[in-house]
Every structure is written in C-alpha cells, then in structure tokens.
C-alpha positions as CSV (number, residue, x, y, z in Angstrom):
1,M,22.6,-36.8,87.0
2,N,22.1,-36.4,83.1
3,R,18.9,-34.4,82.3
4,N,18.6,-36.7,78.9
5,P,16.7,-40.1,80.2
6,A,19.6,-42.0,79.7
7,I,19.8,-45.5,80.8
8,P,22.8,-45.0,83.4
9,E,20.4,-42.3,85.6
10,R,17.6,-45.1,85.7
11,L,20.0,-47.8,86.3
12,F,21.6,-45.9,89.3
13,V,18.1,-45.5,90.9
14,Y,17.3,-49.3,90.0
15,I,20.7,-50.7,91.8
16,G,20.2,-48.3,95.0
17,F,16.5,-49.6,95.7
18,L,17.6,-53.1,94.5
19,V,20.5,-53.1,97.5
20,F,18.2,-51.3,99.8
21,F,15.7,-53.9,99.4
22,L,18.0,-57.0,99.5
23,F,19.3,-55.6,102.9
24,T,15.6,-55.7,104.2
25,L,14.2,-58.8,102.9
26,A,11.4,-60.6,105.1
27,S,12.0,-63.6,107.2
28,N,8.8,-63.4,108.9
29,F,5.6,-64.4,106.5
30,S,2.7,-63.5,108.8
31,G,2.4,-59.9,107.2
32,P,1.0,-60.9,103.8
33,H,-1.3,-64.3,104.9
34,D,-0.7,-66.0,101.7
35,S,3.1,-66.0,101.6
36,I,4.0,-69.2,103.3
37,G,1.5,-71.0,101.3
38,Y,3.1,-69.5,98.1
39,L,6.3,-70.4,99.1
40,N,5.5,-74.1,99.8
41,G,3.7,-74.2,96.3
42,I,6.8,-72.7,94.6
43,V,9.3,-74.9,96.4
44,K,7.4,-78.1,95.7
45,G,6.5,-77.2,92.1
46,S,2.8,-77.6,92.9
47,P,0.5,-76.1,92.4
48,L,2.0,-74.2,89.3
49,F,-0.7,-72.1,88.3
50,H,-3.4,-70.1,90.1
51,Q,-6.5,-68.6,88.2
52,H,-6.4,-65.4,89.6
53,H,-2.4,-64.8,89.0
54,L,-1.9,-67.2,86.4
55,L,1.9,-66.8,85.6
56,Y,3.4,-66.0,89.2
57,H,3.7,-69.4,90.6
58,F,5.0,-70.8,87.2
59,T,7.8,-68.1,86.5
60,A,8.6,-67.8,90.6
61,H,9.2,-71.6,90.5
62,Y,11.7,-71.7,87.8
63,W,13.4,-68.7,88.9
64,L,13.9,-70.6,92.2
65,V,15.1,-73.7,90.2
66,F,17.8,-71.4,88.1
67,T,18.8,-69.3,91.4
68,Q,19.2,-72.6,93.4
69,F,21.9,-73.5,90.9
70,L,23.5,-70.4,91.0
71,F,23.3,-69.7,94.7
72,P,23.3,-73.4,96.2
73,G,23.8,-72.1,99.8
74,V,21.2,-69.5,100.2
75,K,17.6,-70.3,101.7
76,D,14.7,-70.6,99.3
77,Y,12.6,-67.9,100.6
78,Y,15.3,-65.3,100.1
79,L,15.6,-66.4,96.7
80,V,12.0,-66.0,96.0
81,E,12.0,-62.6,97.6
82,L,15.1,-61.7,95.4
83,F,12.4,-62.3,92.6
84,T,10.1,-59.8,94.2
85,A,12.8,-57.2,94.9
86,L,13.8,-57.3,91.3
87,W,10.3,-56.4,90.1
88,G,9.8,-53.7,93.0
89,S,13.1,-52.0,92.1
90,G,11.9,-51.7,88.4
91,S,8.7,-50.2,89.7
92,M,10.8,-47.7,91.5
93,V,12.6,-46.6,88.2
94,I,9.3,-46.0,86.7
95,I,7.9,-43.9,89.5
96,Y,11.2,-41.9,89.3
97,S,10.6,-41.6,85.7
98,F,7.1,-40.1,86.6
99,F,8.8,-37.7,88.4
100,R,11.8,-36.7,86.0
101,Y,10.1,-36.9,83.0
102,R,6.4,-36.2,83.4
103,F,6.6,-33.7,86.2
104,N,10.0,-32.5,85.1
105,F,11.6,-32.7,88.4
106,T,15.3,-32.6,89.0
107,A,17.0,-35.7,89.8
108,I,17.3,-35.0,93.6
109,L,13.9,-34.0,93.7
110,S,12.8,-37.0,91.7
111,L,14.7,-39.4,94.0
112,L,13.5,-38.0,97.2
113,S,10.0,-38.1,95.9
114,T,10.5,-41.6,94.8
115,T,11.6,-42.5,98.2
116,V,8.3,-41.1,99.9
117,I,6.5,-44.2,97.7
118,A,9.2,-46.6,98.4
119,F,9.1,-46.4,102.1
120,S,5.3,-46.4,102.5
121,Y,4.7,-49.5,104.3
122,G,3.0,-51.7,101.7
123,I,5.1,-50.7,99.0
124,W,8.4,-51.4,100.9
125,F,6.8,-54.5,102.7
126,Y,5.5,-55.9,99.2
127,S,8.9,-55.6,97.6
128,V,10.8,-57.7,100.0
129,N,8.3,-60.4,100.6
130,I,6.7,-63.3,98.8
131,E,3.6,-62.1,97.0
132,V,2.1,-61.8,93.6
133,Y,1.6,-58.0,93.4
134,A,5.2,-56.9,92.2
135,P,5.0,-58.1,88.7
136,P,1.9,-56.9,87.8
137,M,2.5,-53.5,89.4
138,F,6.0,-53.2,87.3
139,F,3.9,-53.7,84.2
140,L,1.0,-51.5,84.9
141,L,2.9,-48.6,85.8
142,L,5.2,-48.9,82.8
143,A,2.1,-49.3,80.6
144,L,0.8,-46.2,82.3
145,Y,3.9,-44.4,81.9
146,I,3.8,-45.0,78.4
147,L,0.4,-43.9,78.0
148,T,1.0,-40.4,79.8
149,R,3.8,-39.4,76.8
150,K,2.9,-36.0,75.2
151,D,4.1,-37.7,71.6
152,F,2.1,-40.9,72.2
153,S,1.9,-42.5,68.7
154,Q,0.9,-45.9,67.2
155,K,4.1,-47.6,67.6
156,D,2.9,-47.2,71.7
157,V,-0.4,-49.0,71.1
158,W,0.9,-52.6,70.8
159,R,3.5,-51.8,74.1
160,V,0.5,-51.0,76.1
161,I,-1.6,-53.8,75.3
162,L,1.1,-56.0,75.7
163,L,2.0,-54.7,79.3
164,Q,-1.5,-54.7,80.1
165,C,-1.6,-58.4,79.1
166,L,1.2,-59.3,81.1
167,A,-0.2,-57.5,84.1
168,I,-3.4,-59.4,83.7
169,L,-1.6,-62.9,83.5
170,F,0.1,-62.1,86.7
171,H,-2.9,-60.7,88.6
172,Q,-6.5,-61.0,86.9
173,I,-7.6,-58.2,88.5
174,N,-5.7,-55.6,86.1
175,I,-8.5,-56.3,83.7
176,L,-9.8,-53.3,85.2
177,F,-7.1,-51.2,83.8
178,T,-9.0,-51.7,80.3
179,L,-10.9,-48.6,81.4
180,I,-7.8,-46.4,81.4
181,V,-6.5,-48.1,78.3
182,L,-9.4,-46.9,76.6
183,Y,-9.9,-43.6,78.1
184,C,-6.2,-42.8,76.8
185,F,-6.6,-44.4,73.5
186,W,-9.6,-42.2,73.1
187,S,-8.1,-38.8,74.1
188,Q,-5.2,-39.6,71.8
189,R,-7.2,-40.5,69.2
190,K,-6.0,-37.6,66.7
191,K,-2.4,-39.0,67.2
192,I,-3.2,-42.7,66.4
193,N,-5.7,-44.8,64.2
194,L,-8.5,-45.4,66.8
195,P,-10.2,-48.2,65.0
196,V,-7.2,-50.0,64.2
197,S,-5.8,-49.7,67.9
198,L,-9.1,-50.9,69.4
199,V,-9.0,-53.9,66.8
200,Q,-5.5,-54.7,67.9
201,Y,-6.5,-54.3,71.5
202,I,-9.1,-57.0,71.2
203,I,-7.2,-59.5,69.2
204,I,-4.0,-59.3,71.1
205,G,-5.9,-59.6,74.4
206,I,-7.7,-62.4,73.0
207,I,-4.6,-64.6,71.9
208,L,-2.5,-63.6,74.7
209,V,-4.9,-63.6,77.7
210,G,-7.5,-65.8,76.3
211,G,-4.7,-68.1,74.8
212,A,-3.1,-68.7,78.1
213,Y,-6.1,-69.1,80.3
214,Y,-7.5,-71.7,77.6
215,I,-4.3,-73.6,77.5
216,V,-3.7,-73.7,81.3
217,G,-7.4,-74.0,82.3
218,W,-8.7,-76.1,79.9
219,M,-5.6,-78.4,78.8
220,V,-3.4,-78.4,82.0
221,E,-5.8,-78.1,84.6
222,G,-8.4,-80.2,83.0
223,Q,-11.5,-77.7,83.3
224,D,-12.5,-79.1,79.8
225,T,-16.0,-78.0,79.6
226,V,-17.2,-74.3,78.9
227,A,-19.1,-74.7,82.6
228,K,-15.8,-76.0,84.3
229,W,-13.7,-73.6,82.6
230,V,-15.4,-70.4,83.1
231,G,-15.9,-71.4,86.9
232,W,-12.5,-72.0,87.2
233,M,-11.8,-68.8,85.8
234,E,-14.2,-66.9,88.4
235,G,-12.4,-68.5,91.1
236,Y,-12.9,-66.6,94.4
237,A,-15.2,-64.1,92.5
238,A,-17.9,-66.7,92.6
239,H,-17.7,-66.8,96.6
240,E,-19.8,-64.3,98.2
241,D,-17.0,-64.3,101.4
242,Y,-14.7,-62.0,99.5
243,W,-17.3,-59.7,98.3
244,E,-18.8,-56.7,100.7
245,P,-21.8,-54.7,100.2
246,L,-21.9,-51.0,100.3
247,S,-22.7,-50.1,104.0
248,T,-21.7,-47.4,106.7
249,R,-18.7,-49.8,107.3
250,T,-17.4,-49.5,103.8
251,P,-15.6,-46.2,104.6
252,I,-14.2,-47.5,107.5
253,N,-12.9,-50.7,106.2
254,A,-11.3,-48.9,103.1
255,S,-9.6,-46.4,105.4
256,I,-8.2,-49.3,107.5
257,G,-6.9,-50.9,104.1
258,Y,-5.5,-47.6,102.7
259,A,-3.8,-46.5,106.1
260,H,-2.4,-50.0,106.4
261,A,-0.7,-49.5,102.9
262,I,0.8,-46.1,103.7
263,V,2.0,-46.3,107.3
264,G,1.5,-50.1,108.4
265,G,-0.5,-49.2,111.8
266,H,0.3,-52.3,113.7
267,F,1.1,-50.0,116.4
268,V,-2.3,-49.1,116.8
269,F,-3.1,-52.6,118.8
270,R,-0.8,-51.5,121.2
271,L,-3.2,-48.1,122.1
272,P,-5.3,-49.2,124.9
273,G,-8.6,-50.6,124.1
274,L,-8.3,-50.7,120.2
275,E,-7.4,-54.6,119.8
276,D,-10.9,-55.7,120.8
277,W,-12.8,-52.7,119.0
278,I,-10.8,-54.0,115.7
279,N,-11.8,-57.4,116.4
280,R,-15.4,-56.4,116.5
281,T,-15.3,-54.1,113.5
282,L,-13.5,-56.6,111.1
283,P,-14.9,-60.1,112.5
284,Q,-14.8,-61.7,108.9
285,H,-11.1,-60.7,107.9
286,S,-9.3,-60.7,111.4
287,L,-5.8,-58.8,111.9
288,H,-4.4,-61.7,114.6
289,D,-1.0,-61.7,112.4
290,E,-0.6,-58.1,113.0
291,I,-1.7,-58.0,116.4
292,F,1.0,-60.8,117.2
293,L,3.8,-59.0,115.3
294,S,3.1,-55.9,117.5
295,R,2.8,-57.7,121.0
296,K,6.4,-56.7,122.2
297,M,5.7,-53.0,121.2
298,G,5.4,-50.7,124.2
299,P,2.8,-48.1,124.6
300,A,5.3,-45.3,124.5
301,T,6.6,-46.6,120.9
302,A,2.8,-47.0,119.8
303,I,2.2,-43.4,120.8
304,I,5.1,-41.7,118.9
305,L,4.5,-43.9,115.6
306,T,0.7,-42.8,116.0
307,A,1.8,-39.2,116.2
308,L,4.0,-39.7,113.1
309,S,1.3,-41.2,111.2
310,F,-1.3,-38.3,112.1
311,V,1.7,-36.0,110.7
312,V,1.5,-38.0,107.6
313,G,-2.2,-37.9,107.4
314,I,-2.7,-34.4,108.4
315,M,-0.1,-33.5,105.3
316,I,-2.0,-35.8,102.9
317,V,-5.2,-34.1,103.7
318,L,-3.7,-30.5,103.1
319,M,-2.1,-31.9,99.8
320,L,-5.4,-33.0,98.9
321,V,-7.2,-29.9,99.4
322,R,-4.7,-28.0,97.7
323,F,-4.7,-30.5,94.7
324,I,-8.7,-29.9,94.5
325,S,-8.3,-26.2,94.7
326,K,-5.7,-26.2,92.1
327,F,-7.1,-28.6,89.8
328,K,-7.9,-26.4,87.1
329,S,-4.2,-25.0,86.8
330,I,-3.1,-28.5,87.2
331,R,-5.3,-30.4,84.5
332,A,-4.1,-27.0,82.2
333,N,-0.5,-27.9,82.7
334,L,-0.3,-31.7,83.5
335,G,-3.7,-33.2,82.2
336,H,-2.0,-35.9,80.0
337,V,-0.4,-37.2,83.3
338,I,-2.7,-36.2,86.0
339,I,-6.0,-37.3,84.3
340,P,-4.8,-40.9,83.4
341,L,-3.6,-41.4,87.0
342,L,-6.7,-39.9,88.5
343,I,-9.0,-42.4,86.5
344,S,-6.8,-45.3,87.6
345,W,-7.2,-44.5,91.2
346,V,-11.0,-43.7,90.9
347,V,-11.3,-47.1,89.1
348,Y,-9.3,-49.3,91.4
349,S,-10.2,-47.6,94.7
350,A,-13.9,-48.0,93.8
351,F,-13.6,-51.9,93.2
352,F,-12.0,-52.5,96.3
353,C,-14.5,-50.8,98.4
354,F,-16.5,-53.8,97.6
355,W,-13.7,-56.8,97.4
356,M,-12.1,-57.0,101.0
357,P,-11.4,-53.4,101.4
358,E,-9.6,-53.7,104.7
359,I,-6.9,-55.7,103.2
360,L,-3.8,-53.6,102.7
361,E,-2.4,-55.3,99.3
362,F,-5.5,-54.3,97.6
363,W,-4.3,-50.5,98.1
364,L,-0.7,-50.7,97.1
365,L,-1.4,-49.5,93.3
366,Q,-3.8,-46.8,94.6
367,T,-0.9,-45.6,97.2
368,V,1.3,-45.1,94.3
369,W,-1.0,-43.3,92.1
370,L,-2.0,-41.2,94.9
371,W,1.5,-40.1,95.8
372,L,2.3,-39.4,92.2
373,M,-0.7,-37.1,92.1
374,L,0.0,-35.3,95.2
375,I,3.7,-34.8,95.0
376,G,3.8,-34.5,91.1
377,P,2.2,-31.0,90.6
378,I,3.7,-29.5,93.9
379,F,4.9,-26.4,91.5
380,W,1.1,-25.8,90.9
381,T,-0.1,-26.6,94.4
382,G,2.4,-25.2,96.6
383,L,2.7,-28.8,98.0
384,V,0.7,-27.9,101.5
385,Y,1.1,-24.3,102.2
386,P,-0.7,-21.8,100.0
387,F,1.2,-18.9,101.3
388,T,4.7,-19.9,99.6
389,Q,6.0,-21.2,96.5
390,R,9.9,-21.5,97.3
391,R,11.2,-24.7,96.2
392,S,13.2,-25.0,99.5
393,N,10.3,-25.2,101.4
394,K,9.0,-27.9,99.0
395,F,12.1,-30.0,100.0
396,I,11.5,-29.2,103.8
397,K,7.6,-30.7,103.2
398,L,9.0,-33.6,101.2
399,W,11.7,-34.5,103.7
400,T,9.0,-34.4,106.4
401,I,7.0,-36.8,104.8
402,F,9.9,-38.8,104.0
403,A,11.4,-38.9,107.4
404,A,7.9,-40.0,108.9
405,V,7.1,-42.8,106.6
406,F,10.7,-44.0,106.7
407,V,10.9,-44.2,110.4
408,I,7.5,-45.9,110.7
409,S,8.6,-48.5,108.2
410,M,12.0,-49.0,109.2
411,Y,10.6,-49.7,112.9
412,Y,8.6,-52.6,111.2
413,S,11.6,-53.9,109.4
414,R,12.9,-55.4,112.2
415,F,9.8,-58.0,112.3
416,R,11.1,-59.1,108.6
C-alpha cells in the first residue's frame, strides 16, 4: 500500500471491514438490551428523539425510509444494521490511520493491529447490531485523530469542535470529551490562538448542541418551561437507579463490563457454579440475556474459550507493565498521541465506574483507546517481552492476540 495517506488505501480498509461486518449482521437482539425497542421506534417513526442520543433515532429512521426504497425486499433490521456497519467501518479506518500515520506502522502491521480492535467482542458486535454507539464513536475517534496531529493548526479547531458537537448529539455522554479538547487546545497553545479557539468552542457548541436541544426539547417535545426542559435533558441522569456509589464492588463491576467488551465472556455462565454467583453479585442489572445465549454451550467449549480469554488477559497485563515501565520513553517519542489517548481513557473510565459499570457498551471507546495505547508504542515497549525488540516477534505477539479475540468473537457470531 502507498505510504502516503491517500484515499485508496483507507478506502480499501473501509470496504474490507464493511464487507466483513455485513456478513456478520445480527439477527438476535438480546445482547444489546435496547435494540428491539430502538428497532420498533425506528420502524414506526416514533419516538424520533431521545434526549440522551438526540439524532440517532431521527437519522436511523430516515435512513431506513431511504434504503427501503432502494432495497424493498430486505428486512428492516438488516437495513438499520447496515447504518451501524457503515459507521463501524468508518471507525476502523480511523483506527487504522492511528496505527499507520500516528504510530508510523507499515500497512500490514497497521491492518493486523486494527483487526485486534475490530475483533474485540464489543467493537465487533456493536458494529453489526442496532444501537446508538457507532456514529458517536466515529466522530469522537476522528476528533481525537485530528487533535493528535503534530502540525495541529487553527484551521483544525473548528473541525474538532464540529465533530465533538456531532458526537454529543448522537450521544450526550460525549460532553466528557470537553476535558480532552481543552487539554489539547492548551497543549497546542503555541500553534493556535487559544483565546479565539475557546470562544469558537463555546459559541459553536451553544449554537449547535444548545440549539438542537432547544428546538427538539422546547418546540418538538413540548418541554416549554425551563424546569421541564432541564428535567427532560437530564433524563436518566436524574434517577438514582443508574448511578452506583463507589464501593468494594466497583472494581468487580467495572472489570466485568470491560472484560465483556473485550472477549464477550458469555462462556463463563457455563462454568459450574458461576451463574448463581453472578446473579447474586449483579442483582440490579442482571445478565439473563447473556445466560440465555450461552445455554446450549458445552462445558468443554466454555473451558477452551475461558483459557483463550486468560491468554488475552495475561498479555494485556504484561503489555500494561511494559507500557508503565517504558512510559518515559513513550512520552518522549509519542507524547502528542499517547497523552490525549490516556486522558480520554482515564476520563471515560472514571465516569463509568459510577454509571452502570458492568454494562459492556459503556466500555467500547475505552477498549479502542486501551488497544491503541498498548499496541501503538510496540517499538518502544517490546510489546510484551522485555528481552526482544525483533519485529518478527512483535508480529507473533500480535497474531496471538488477534487469533484469541477472533476465535472468541467468531464463536459468538453464530448467536447473531
């Protein structure tokens, strides 16, 4: 592939992942708990607006109307999943671009590294199902890709602002990304006009995000007093059921959500004695759908998949150890990329330790950022083993991770 970041190379990556996602579209909506409700609303065209993901239902509904005209014989849920797959494939292109043009990998190594992320269970599954997370992930990753440019300039400021606004309008939680944007603006203050950039950020944000919420909430949804409008915008955030106070269970719940995003983990329900323990540990947000999906799995399969998951987990731990031990060198060589990734990971992870931490979809972005931070600096960390720097061994280690996450996730694809 051409070393120059030309469109054909990225187009090749986009088409490749899109074809793969289209061959694995879901037919089972039990995994993402809200999928069937979203699908019914999108098909009926009501409700078209949800305060926490303002644009998703509206755009998905009119996408469905448009594609029904083009493909009248295709089932509605496949057409909506096509909408998801288009965004998911776009995210894969941005991830590929991180490896190719931020970490300076070869084309083959960039593609292999991208597949590790693409085949992580949550990323794969939420690129082929009916859920709200694929569009905002695309916008946020693209914003972060621009923010990590070495030659970041004033003309990039409005692009980042526009992308974050779109990410917020597709999912409200991405207001958290404000902290990363402000840090990057500050760190690039010698290259941009910081006061002007901050004024742009505030004005554009108020006009686009504030304006959209005012039009939809006040005028369309009839929340025509300040109290009703603010209450409508708060939505689930005003309910205590979704917030979890910091406790001894927090690390367990967060680990379950994160592990679920990386390797799925349905197979653990077929290990003797674990189903009852999990139901006792997670009484508020049970995992009955996951238990149902794995009900026909044999214990031998569960043991094999558990062993593969341990392989992935051990390699992640070793990679983290190397990342921490070599952080000074990594920061010196790749600080403009790694620090924004690290801050993004910390901010989102910290928030979701308090907001339903056991739910996998809230760890999707953190899964992408974690893999980027661990795989990206391989020429400074030795990836896993401290006694070798040979590229051939790096390929072997990446192939090991790739094979493990692929086998685990591919097994679950038959439930889709």
